[in-house]
N, C-alpha and C positions, 0 to 999 in steps of 0.2 A: 505494500499499500504506500504509494508515493505523498499522499495528503490526507488530511483530515480536518473538519471542521472542529472548532474549540469555541465555546462559549461559556464563560464561567458566570453565570448570573448570581451565584451564591458566592459568599466570602470564603466559605469551606464547601468543599465537594466531601471530604471527609470529615466528619464532625470531632473534632479535636478532643472535646470533653466526653466523647461517648466510648472511647478504648476502655475495655474491661477484660480482666482475667477470666477464663473460663474453668470451671470446677466440674470434674466427673468423678463420682465416688469420693468427694472430698479432698480431691488432689488437683493441682494446678495442670491442666493439660489442654491448653490454648488460649485464645483471646478472640474477642469480636470488637467491631466499631461499625458505627452507622454512616451511611453514604447517601448522599441527595444527589439527583441528577444535576448536570450543570448546563442545562438547556431548558429554554423557556416552555417546553411541552413536554408532556410524560410520554412513554414508551411502553409498547407491551413488551413482556420479558423476552419474548421469542425474537426481539430485535436486538438482544445482546450478542453480539458476534464474538466476543473475547471478554473474559473476566479472569485475570490471573493476580495472585499475590505474592510479593517479594517481601522476605525479611532479610534486611542488611545485603540486598542484591542477589540473594538465593531464591529461585523460585519454589514456592511451596506445590506439593503435588496437588493436582487437582481432585483428589479423591479425599483430601483433607479440607476443602472449601466448600461451604454452602452459602446460599442466598436465601434469606429470610425476609418476607414482606406480607403485612397483614396475615399473620398467623399461620402462614405456609413456609416452609423451609425446603428449598430444593438444593439437589447438588448440581454443580454447574453444568453438567452434561445434560440435564434436564430442561434448562432454561429454554432451549430451543423449540421445546415442544408446549410451552406455556402461552399458547396463542390467545388465550382469553384473559390472562393476568396482566391487567394494566397498572404501570407504575407511574403514579402522579408525580409530578415535579416538586411539589411541596411536602410530601412525605417520605422521610428517610427510609430505607432499608438497611437491613443489619448482615453484615458479613462476618461468619463464624469460621474460625480457623482452629482445626484440632492439631495441636503440637505437644508431644509427650513432654511434660515436665513445664510447660509454657515457655515464656521468655526468659532467658537468664537475665540476672542482674545487671543494670547499666542502660547504656543508650543504645537505642535501636531505630532504623529506618523501615517503616512499613510503606511500601508501594503498591498501589491499587491500579492495574492496567485494567481499563473498562472502555471497550469500544462498542458502540451501538450502530447500527444502519438507520438512517432516516427515510422510512419507506415511501414518502410523497416525493423524494428528491432523486428522481431516476436520473443518473449521470453518464449512462453508457449502455453498451449493449450486454446482453446475457445478465440481466437482472443486476446491474450494478448500481448501486445506491449510495448517496453521500455517506461516508463514515463520520462519526461523531466522538470525538475523544473526551470522555467523561471521567478520566483517571486523575490520581492526586497521590501525594506523599504526606506521611505523617511522621514526625520524629517523636518518640515515646522514650520515657525513662522509667524502667523497672526497678522498684526499690527493694523488694523481697528477694 
């Protein structure tokens, strides 16, 4: 992909105050954060072409990442089938990342790569649609 549209209408795509550790069986085993679309319109979840999470530059396995919105949680590979689930621009979704032991104590960079297609902006043959970059980076500090 040579280009992508980028419109950051919100100050934060990743909501900085939303970062939380996740606990499974009373043990820290991951984290979550909220994300809001950086575009003036909402999108169907099936318009998400890419959703990847990186921790300090290292890509997290897709099997460890889920997308939660309106009391539904989906693994990344199922988003393309969510053709009736509309993500409103004003409502954040939550990204869950399972990581045994959670993040180590110290500073970390969390990067979200989130690419959507704008289905009403046909830009070429073969069903090419305008790509929309709604990714962001979050610096976090883990104290424990």
